[in-house]
N, C-alpha and C positions, 0 to 999 in steps of 0.2 A: 504494500500500500504506500502510495506516495505521501510524504510528509508535508508537501506544499500546501495542501488544503486541510485544515484541522478537522479531526473527527468530532462526533458529538461529545464523547467523553473528554476530549481535549478542551472543547469549548466550556464545558461545565467546570473543569479544573481551572481554566483561565478566569471564569467569572468568580469562582471561589477565591482565587488569589487576589483579584481586584478588591473583593469585599474585605479581605484580611488586611489589605494595605490601606484601608480607610476610605475607599471610594464608595459613595452612596448611590445605589441603583434606584430605579423608580419603584421597584417592588419593596425595597427596604424603606424608602421614604414613606410609602403608603402605610406600611405596617407600623411605623413610628407615629403617624398621625392617628391611627385607629386605637392606639393604646396609650393615651395621655396619662393614665393613672399608674403606669409602670413604676415600681419602686425605685427611688433614687439611691445612688451609691452614698453610703455614709461618709461624711467629711472626716478626713483623718486629722487627728490631733497634731499639733506642732511638735517637732522633736522626734527622738527615736521611738519607733513603734514597739509595742509589747511583743516579745518573742523574737525580735530581730537579732541577727548575729552581732555579738560584741567584738571588740577589738582590743587586744592587750598591747603592752609596750613591745616594740620590735627593736628599739635601739638598746644595745648592750653597752653598759658603762662600767668602767673599772672601779671597783670599790677601793677607796683610799683610806678608810678608817672603819673601825668596828666599835660599837657601843653596846655593852651588855646591860640589861635591865633586870635586876634581881628583886624579888619580894623581900621586904624587910622583916616581916613577921609571919608566923604561921597562921593561915586562915582558919585553922581548927582550934588550936590551943592558945593562940595569940603570943606565944613565946618568940623572942628574937631568933632569927635563923642564923646559924653560925656561918662565918665567911667561908669556911672550908667544907660546908655541907655539900653533899652530892647535888649537882645541878646539870641541867641539859636544856638546850634551846628547843622550844616547841614551835615557834613561829617568829616572824620579824618582817621588817620592811626596809627599803632603801630610801634615803633622803638626799636629794640633790640641793646643794646650797652654795653660796658664794663664800669662799675661804677668807679668813681674816687677812687684812692688808698687812703686808710685810714692809717695814720701814725701808725707804729708799727705792721702792718699786712702784710702778703705776699699772693701771689696768686691773681687770678682774680675773681671778682664778676660781675654778669650781672644784668642789669636793663632793664625793659620794660616800656617805656614811651608812653602813649596814647596822641597823638597830636590831638586836636579838633579844627576844623576851624569854627569860629563863624560867623553868620550873624547878623548884628546890624541894628536896625531901627533908622533912623535919624529923627530929628524934622520936616524935610520937608516931611517926609513920605516914603522916598526911603529906601529900604533895601539893605545894602552893605554887601558884603561877603569877608572874608579874603581869600587870595589865597597863596598857597605855592610858594616860589621863584623857578623859573626854568630858566636855562641858555638858551639864544636864540640859534637857530640852528647854527652849525658851520660846514662848508664844510670839514674841516680837521678831524672832529670827527663825521662822519655819523653813525647813529644808536647808538651813545653813549650819553645818557642823563645825565644831571647834574642838581640836584635840591634837595630840602628839603624832598620831599615825598619819603622816602626810608625805607625799612624794616631794613636794616643793618645800624647801627649808625656809626659815623665817626671813633671812636676808634676801634670798631670791624672791620671796613673796613681796617684800617691800619694793623691790625693783619692778615687779610686774604691776603693782599699784601705780608706781611713778610713771611707767610707760603708758598705762591705760588712762590715767586721769590728767597728769601734768603734761604729757606729750600728746594726749588725745589720740592714741592709736587704738584701732579696733582690736578685738581678740585675735582675729585672723592675721592682722599685721604684726602684732606682738609675736605670734607663733612664727611667722616668716622671719622676723628680725632675729629671734633667738637662734634660729637655724642658720641664718646667714652670718651672724656675728660670732656665735660661739659653738656652732655645730650641735646645739641642744634641741632635741625634739620634745615638745610638749603639745598636747592637744588643746584646742580652744575650750573644751569643757573643763579641763584642769585649770586653765588660766582664769576662766570666769569664776569657777568655784573658789579659787585662791583669793581673788579680789573681794568677793562677797564675804569670805571668812575674815579677811582683814578688816572689813567694816564692822563685823560683830566683835572682833578682838578690840577695836578702838572705841567701842560704845561707852565704856566708863569715862573716857576722856571728855565727853560732852559736858558733864558737870564741872570738870576742871576748867574748861574753856569759858563756861558761863561765869564761874567764880572770878576768873581773870578779867572778864569784860566789865562786870558791874563795879569792879574796883579801879578801873582805869579810864575815867572819862577824859575827853569827850568821846561820844559814841556816834559813829556814822552808820546810818541804816538806809537800805534801799532794797527793792525787790524787783523781780523780773519773771515773766511767765515761764512755766515749766510743765512739760507733759509727762504723765505717768500712765502708760498704757492707754493713751488717748484721753485721759482725764486731765482737765486743765487745773494745774496747781501753780504755786509760786515758789521760786527760789529766793529766799531771804538772805541778805548779807548783813551781819552785825560786825562792824570793823572798828578796832582801836589801833593804836600805833603798832603794837606788837602781837596782837591776837585777832583772829578772824573766826567767826562762827557762821556756818551756813546751815540753813534749815529749809526743808521742802514741805510745804503744806498749804492750806487755804490762805487767801488774802483777807485775814480777819484780825480784829484786835486781840482775840484770844491767843493767836499765834505768837505775837510779840510779848504779851503779858506773861504767858507760860514760860517763855524763854528767859525773861528778866526776873520773873518771880518776885516782883515788888521790891527788889533789892537794889535797883539802880536809881541813884540820886544825882548823877552827873548831867551834863548837857547832851541832849539828843539833837543830832543834826540830820535833817531829812528834807524831802521835797514836800509838796502840799497835800499828800494823801491824808485823808481824814483820820485814819487810825492813829497817826502820830500826834494828833492834837490832844490826846489824853495826857501827854506829858507837858506840864507847864514850863519846865526848865528846858527849853529847846531853842533851836535856831533854824531859820529857813535857808535853803540853798539859793543864793543870789543868781548864779548862772541859770538855774531853772526859770527864775522870774524874768531874767534878761531875755531868754529865748522867747518867752511869751510876749514880751513887749516888742521884740523884733518882728514877731508874727503880725502884731497889730500895725507896726510901722510900715510893713510891706503890703498892707491891705489895699485892695483896689478902690475902697471907699475913701475919698479924700479926707473927709471929716475924721474917720476912725484912724487913718494913717497919721494925721496931724497930732491927735492925742497920744498915739503910741510913740511917735518920735519925741514928743516933749517929755513924756514919762521916762522913756529910755535915756534921754539926755540928763535928766535929773538924777537918775540912779547911777549913771556913769560918773557924774560929778561927785556924788557921795562915796562911791567906791574908790575913786582916786584919792579922796580926802582921807579915807580910812587907811589906805596903804601908806600914805605920806605920814599920817599920825603915828604909825608904828615906829617910824624912824625919828620923827621930831614932833611930838604932840604939842598942839597949840595950848597956851596957858588957860584960855577961857573955855576950852573943850569944843568938840565938834558940834554938839547940838545947838550951842549958842551961835557959833560962827556960821552955820549953815541953816539957821532957823527959817530963813525966807524960802530956801529950796525945799525944805521939809514941809512947810506950810503950803507951798504951791502944789507939791505932790499930793498932799492930803485933799486939797481943794479939787483937783482933777478927779480923784477917786470919788469924792462925795457927789460931784456934779454929774457923774456918769453911772452911778450905782443903779439907776432905773432906766438906763439907755436901751433903745430898741435893738441895738446891735448885740447879738448874743455873746460874741467873743469878747467885746469890750466890757460888757456888763459883768461877765464872769471874772475877768482879770481884776477889775477894780474892786469887786466884792472880795476877792481873795486877798488883796492888799488890805482892805479895811478889816477883814476878819482876823488877820494875823499881823496887824499894824505894829504892835509893840515887839513881837517876835522878829519881824523882818528888820526893823530899824534898831534893834538892840545893839548891833556892832557899831553903830554911829556913836553911842555913848561909851562902848567898850571896844575900842579898835583892835585889841589883841585877839578878839574872838575870831574864829574862822568864818569865811564867807561862803564856802562851797562844800558840797557833799561829794567831792571828787574821789575821796578815799574809798567810799562804798561802790561808786560806779566803776572805778578801776579794778576793784577786787572782783566784781561780777563779770567784767569784760571777757576774761579768759574762759569762763564757764558758759557764757552765752554762745561763744564759738563752739564749745563742746556740745551744747544743746543742738545747734544747727547740724552738727555732724552725726550725732547719735539719735536725734529726735527724742531725747529725754530718757526716762527709765521705764521698766516694764512691770515693776511690782513695788509694793510698799517697802519691803526689805531692801530692794535695790535702790530706792530713793534714799532710805536711811543710810545705807552704806556709802552711797555717793556723797551725801552731805557731810558725813563724818570724816571721810577720807580727804575730801576737798578742804575741810576746816584744818585738819592736821597739816596738810601740805602747805597751805597758805601761811599758817602760823609759824611753821618751821622756816619758811622762806623769809618772813619778816624778822625772825630772830637769828638769821645767818647760820642755820643748821641744815644738815643733809636730811631731807624729808624721808627718803627711802631707807636710809640706815636707821633713823629713829623708828620708823614703822617696823623695821625688822626686829628691833628690841621689844617693841610692843607685842608683836605677834609671838615672839619666842616666849615671853612671860605669860601671855594669855593661853597659849597651848598647854601650859603646865598648871594653870590655875593659880598663878602667882600674881601679886600686886603689880600693876603696870608702872613702868618708869615715869618719873615726872616729865613734864614738857621741857624742851630745851630752854635753858636759862636766857633771860633777856640780856643782850650784850651790855657790858658794864659802861661802855661809852655812851649808851643811850640814857 
């Protein structure tokens, strides 16, 4: 039989092959229309599926040190176990970490320590086993374990946090960097788990940061939007000269009140957000006000533009006088010397508080509502005029938000805010943030008290 013309069986095979390749025939289309109630395929959950094949470590590393863990007392009779009692390793784990720096050298060296858990025979005959320390479950840190049994050592964990938050690298790029720079292979899952564990390890430092903040006025405060798994929250920054605390939560008065815990009596510097008005001892950020006046001055409405330009000019005059008074204060004081300018500014605000133009009306009412707070630096020129410290502290993390699109869980938000706080505080105190985090993680993994925050430089 000639193979030039396909047989009936060949045709059916060809049709079947076309269907398998994804081509929709007329018969198939009709059958799909007739059965609209066909069961839909269940949507798969994100991440690894139940029952799928796992993958273990394939990279073989040379063990550079061994650490044996012995039980100190018998689990049955509670007697101290003799140092020469019969013992045997029953399990263990390898830990990859950054080796201590050697004087006169630069760069990073890695060590691989094999931790062996021993079982020891007591004189009573009971066999006791050493157990790695594990933190008890914590409702605030679900699915975030904290303990000794870890592949990633404390100092390496601190470096991963630094790369992820300060360098704004994704988990995948951290993995690629470790392989390119050091020939070290870590999965993205291990990297993510390590960063979240570091957040839990640092959790007790939040109270320490708050205690430092309430004792070191003035305090700059600002907030910016933050997404947590699609939910709109806010990233708050509480900034002093040598301490920074970030918080993620709603944009409400309770957020700030809970952070400061009624223990802050210093000067609060902020923008015009209503939450901050609960603090009487506060200052307004003049650059924020100047931007609003600039907006009025650039209005297409000639009348509004004229008012905006005049108010902007008066504020610029007062600002220049404040800066000059810090060097050479006038004997009569600024309020008397510039009484006419202050009175003119007040008159403009009063005259337009019921203005038909919404923007102008809003700005002058803001001035009138916070009049004494806004003009306080005129009488006290040494006081700061801007909230730049808080805005600058947020800038880095705003870029991180654009890259990562926020966090995906409450625990992730908490870890991010805590680790960002520690990193920024270390930077302001001239300390290595990742090395300090390494000491924090090392202590937390053993249930020990955390080391104090790096000291404030003596020159400060």
